[in-house]
N, C-alpha and C positions, 0 to 999 in steps of 0.2 A: 217658175213654180217650185223647182228643186231648191232654189235659194231660200225661198220663204219657209219651206219645210225644214231645211237645215237650221235656219235661225230659230224656228219654234222648238225644234228638238234640242238645240243647244241651250235655249232659255229654260226648257223643262228640266234638262239635266242639271243646269246650274241651280235651279230652285230646289231640286231634290237633294243636291249636294249640300246646299246651305241649310236645308231642313235637317239633314243628317248631322251636319257639323254642329248646328245649334242644339240638337238633341244630345249629341255626345258631350258637348260643353256643359249642358245642364246636368247630365248624369255625373260628370266629373266634379262639378260644383257640389252636388248633393253628397257625393262620396267624401269629398274633403270636409264638408260640414259635419257629416257623421263621424269622421275621424277626429275632428276638433272636439266634438261633444264627448267622444270616448276619452280623449286625452284630458279634458276638463274634469270628467268624472273620476279618472284615475288620480289626478292631482288632488281633488277634494278628499278622496279616500286616504291619500297619503297625509294630507293636512290633519284629518281627523285622527289618524294613528299617532302622528306627532303630538297633537294636543292631548290625547289620552296618555301617552308616555310622560308628558310634562306634568299632567295632573296626578298620575301615579307617583311621580317623583315628589311632588308637593305633599301628597298624603303620607309618604314614607318619612319625609322630613318632619311633618307635624306629629306623626306617631312617635318619632324619636325625640320630640321636643326640641328639635334643632331647626330653627327657622331663620338662620342667619343669611341664607340665600333668598333674596327677594324673588318671587316668581316672575318669569319673563312675560311681559304683556304683549300680545300680538297686536300689530296694527297701530293702535292709538299711542301717541307719544306722551300724552299727559291726561290725567284724570283729576277732576275737581274734588271728588269724594268717592267713597266706596260704592255709592249707588251707580255711578258711571262704570266702575270696574265690574260690578255685577251684571249690568245690562250689556256689557261688551262680551259676555260669555264666560266670565270667571266665577264659577259657582262654589269654589272651595274657600273656606275661611283661612285666613293667614295674613301675614304682613305684605303690604303692597306700597308702592310709591304713589303719592298723590301731590297735586299742586293746585290749591284753590286759586280762583281767578286773580285775586289781588296779591297773592303771596309771591315774594321775590324768588323763592326757591321751593323745590319739592322736598318732601320729608316722608319718612316711613310711618305707617299707621296700621293697626290691626283692623281688618275688615271682617265683620261677622256676617257670614252668608247664610246663616240659619234665621229662624224667626221671620221669614219672608224675604230675607236677603238685603244686601246693600247698606248695612249699618256701619258707620264709622265710629270706632270705639275711642272715646276721648279720655277715659280713666278706667283703671282696673285695680281693685284690691283683691288679693287672693290668699296670701299666706303670711303677710307681715315681713316679707323679705326685703322690701324697699323702705327707706326712710322718707316720710312725707313731712317731717318737721324741717322745712327748708326756707331759704330766704326768697326775696322778691325776684331776683335774677333767675334763680332756678325755676320758679313757677312760671316766669314769663317765657323762658326758652323751652321748658319741658325737661323731663328727666325720667329715668327708670329703665326697665328691661324691655327693649324693643327687639329681642331675639326669640323668646320663647312664647308659645301660645297662651300660657297663663301668667306671663310676666307682669309684674305690677308697674304701672307708669302713669304719669300725667302728661298729656299731649303738649301742654304749653299754652299760656294765655294768649300769646301773640297768634299762634296757630288756630286757637279757638275763635279768635276774632275774625281772621281771614275766612275760616270755614263757615261760621254761623251767619255771616253777613252777606254771603253770596246768594242765598236762597232762604225760603221759609222752612225752618227745620222743626222736626219733632224730636224731643229728648225722651229717651226711655231709660229708666234706671232699674236694673235687675238686682235684686237683693236676696241673700240667703243667710240663714242663721245656722248655729251649730247643732240644731235639732233636725236638720234636713228639710226644713220648710223653705219655700220660695215665695216671694212677693215681687210686685213691680209697681212703679209709679211712672206715669207718662204725662208730659207737658207739651203743649203746642207753642209754636213761635219762639223757640229757644234762641237766644241771641246773647253774645258777649261783646260788649263795647270795645272801643279802642283803648290804647294806653293812656290817651288824654283823659278818658273817663274812668281811669283806674280799673278797666275791664269790668265795667258794670254789668250785672246780670239782669236779664229780662226774660219773661216767659208768660204764657197765658194759661188757659184752662187745664185743669188736672183730670186725669182718669187713671184707674188702676185698682190694685188690691192692697197696697201698702199704706194708704192714707196720705194726706197732703201735708207732708212735713216741710216741703220747700217753700210754700206760700204761707204756712202757719195758719191755715183757715180752719183748723180743727177747734179753735176756741178764740173768740173775739178779744178776750182779756189777755191772751198770750200773743196774738198776731202782731201787735204793734212793736213788740221787741224781739219776736222769734222769726218773723218772716224774712226770707232772703231775697225777695223780689226787689229789684232796683238797688241792691246793695253793691258797693264797690268791693273789689278783691283786697284782702288784707293778708299780710305775712308778719312774722315776728319783727321784721325790720321796716315794715311799711304799714302803719296802723291807719286804716281807713274806715273802721267800724263806728257804730253809734254808742259805744260803751265808754264809760269814763276811764276804764283800764285798757288793756290790749288783749282782745279775744284770741288772736292768733298765737300770742306768746303763752297765754294761759292754757289754751287747748292744744298746743303743740302741732299746729297744722296751718296751711294756707287755705283760705275759703272766703266765701261771700258772707262774712259775719255781720250780724246786726247788733244785738245786745245779749247774748251772743248767738245762740242757734237753737233750732229744732231739727236740723240735719247737719251732720258733721262727717261727711264721707271720706275726708282725708285725715281723719283722726288717728290716734294711736291704735295699734292692733292688739286687742285683748281677745281672749277666748271666751266670749259670752259675757255673763254677768261680771262686773268689776266694781271696785271701789277706788276712790281717789279724791283729791282736793277739788278737782273740777270734772265735769262730764266730758272728758277729752277722748273718748273712744270713737269707734266708727258707728255713729248714732243715726238712727231714723226714728224719731220720737214716736210717731203715730203707729209704729209696729211694736217696738220693744222698749220704748221709753228712753230716758237719758242714761241709764246705768246698765245697758246691755250693748256690747260691741259686736257687730255683725261679722260673719265669717267671710263673705265675699260681696263685692259690689262691682257692677259693670255699668258705666255711663256711656251711652251710645246715641248717635244722632243719625237721622235720615230725612231727606226732603219730604215735606208734608204731602206733596202731590206725587210721590214716588209711585210709578207703575212698573212692576217687574216685567222684564222682557223674557218671555217663556220660550222663545225660539232657540 
């Protein structure tokens, strides 16, 4: 009888010990989990502080007009365009490195994170500091000031092709005159063809406040010679226009000329109204006609189905 009692007592004690050991183990496990959560929260706080410091540094550089230092992008190794940069948490405008899907190399581009964010700037005119009367090779590779936030540049026809053919893009053109007025023109399905097509331009429906100078739809009698739709790119040394002469040579710029233009955004930089042998200023005909040169132009693109990441 005592033996059975001893066995039962021993078994009871063993169960009590196991129960205590299990409870202690669970408590220790919970303590460790709580500690891990605390450490994770501290790490996230430090990451936020680091990101804030980096963003403050970027803002200081932009305020100084010195953007030679490309912002360090966390996590992602490559971005196909500025919309991906924006949706990865970088909300400040500035120069970033991108690499479109078919591009053999990455390159710098200004990302406009205002106006809804995620805009890749492909051209900028600001103050006439850059010469846009250039040859085919320069326009193909790209040229200009890729250091300062208001630097003038052309991103390059080869880069435009890689960019615009990877997705369906919206083109927005921001225009300003010397009287302080601003207008814009927007086109859907913007696309630049390959070198084989002489970087042919295509786009679809217009919307905006500046008028449709790119398609020349403002007058049917003008459209056949002024429209830039499906035009090949021309420069002074590579004449691909529909004119008997050389539009690029006469108008002193590279562009998608027809016979010759109703938009000439790479033209010579004059200060408003001008006179000359040809209408070679920075022209947007449906706003100020052929004999007024605009103060500033920004051409920028963003995926048509872009959805901003607000997190």
